[in-house]
C-alpha angles and dihedrals in degrees: 000000000000119000116254095024118171093247095153101088091205091055114122093223118129122195124206116246091248092051092047091050091048090053092048094050091048091066097039099089113184125252117263101192115098141180135198115237136181109260094252092055092046094065109122094014128116116261113236100192140045108256127213127187117270092202141029110272108249094023094211141013106279140175119266092197145034105255142081130321115218143168108243090210088067092066122100128203098294140170082182121026127201130184133173115247107237101182147320137266122201132184108283095029116124092242096222097125114156098211117177121252114275095029138109133221126220104237136183134211112285094014117133114260107233118240115275093025109111108177141037122212118214109243089230089064094053141069121212112215109187100302098341129089118219126194139158104206116084108226123221121237110271093022113156093356122126105212124223109265096009090125095040137335121230108279094029119131118270108167137356127235111266101040123126111243104237132156096291094044096047090049090053092048092049092048090049092056102257114152092171136013140199113250135173114260116256117283110246108224128182121194134186138158122226126216138094089224094066122111131178118255110266095033119109114261123231125203110296094014128121137188117261099245094155092066093058093041090056092045089055094044092050100046095117131137091235094055129084100201127206112190111199092178122214121340120199122235095270111130095209094052093041090052093051093049091046093050092049090049092051091052094053107028142075091202134021121196121188134172124214133016097073101106130077103274125120090253095048098103105153102096093049094043094050090052092047092057090054101269129138114232137199107196111190143180105214120203092236134111120246108019107041100157119061136155129210118188144167131204115168108311093339119105114201127206116183114195130194118267098235105097099227091043090051092048095048094045090050095048095046101039116358098053092054091050089051092048091052091047090053092054097256117146112253107263111182114221111259115216124198127231116257138165133229116253091200136023117276122219118192144131120257117245119091130038105252131213104194124182110246139181125221111239108184130299133297122237086260091056096254123133114264113226131212109195118222126228115314093228102061111125092117100028104103094172090064090052091051091051095049127097094211148320118284113214112227110190117237093244095049118113125160111007124186127231109274094035112142119239135163123261128202103208120213 
């Protein structure tokens, strides 16, 4: 772990969000194990190699329109031109038509343009009279023809290692001739929530008990094709059992994510237990609201992220820090989150101190075309309903105090 880490959990040391993220990313070394998969099975996985095109794209000169292929040298002075139609070329045809000089070919979008033909007329610009095509606009050489290699020549770069293979990426790979690709193996992730007060949704609640919303939130956040997820469910605040579950998770996982037990209470066991099973821990107070306490740890190949127990705190900490650590561990290229500009619909009154990520709703548009934001209640770290009703998290800088209506801030949209 990093030198000088705030490993005393009672230390009054606050890290900026950027510094905390930097520390987290520094211990999240990417996977190295890979596998080769057929292209269909690789959808959603993380590419483990730079890919270059195996063919020219497009592979041959082809028509960009339905219409008529001609040789511009066959045209006289006009103003009206007329050529006999000597045949047709459809997509999938070999395109080796031997049409006589001074003739045209009926051609369709995507069909190969035969050699020696150098322009395609749009059918809307032509009249067909029996078997002759008539038109009044002289085409230019190359008109409505997609040239071989104009998108990319064979050997040109397609995708970089570390991208997630989504619809656009898989289309590019298929067009470039890839029947199979090298991907990183799935990231093995174990999750569990800590707390003797936790009950499953649908069960009756006793005094002091709450439903385990964090478990389902993590299940939803981690439903990704490049993750192999192990859900250990809730674990009560029993140090012996927590230690066993944590050790087993370290032995079988690339990443462990827990909620609860990371603060300074008597039942907050996670930092001590992770150290007792041989792990290195970085216990931090991050200058962010919500989500101040967070743990990073390593034991062998296992990376550990301990999130706060309050649901909104857990969600925000995961989105801002944990998710980027996980992405790096899985081999994904680091892609910083990109907020959008938005303006306050009402004045904001607060004390400077921590960078805040407050749930906000979009309420119309400003005269400048920016989203107008209505901030939700200032005390929200455990109020999941507010989070569900929000459109995103507005970023309020640590130094900000009173801000007027119309002030521009950044918004992380959901």
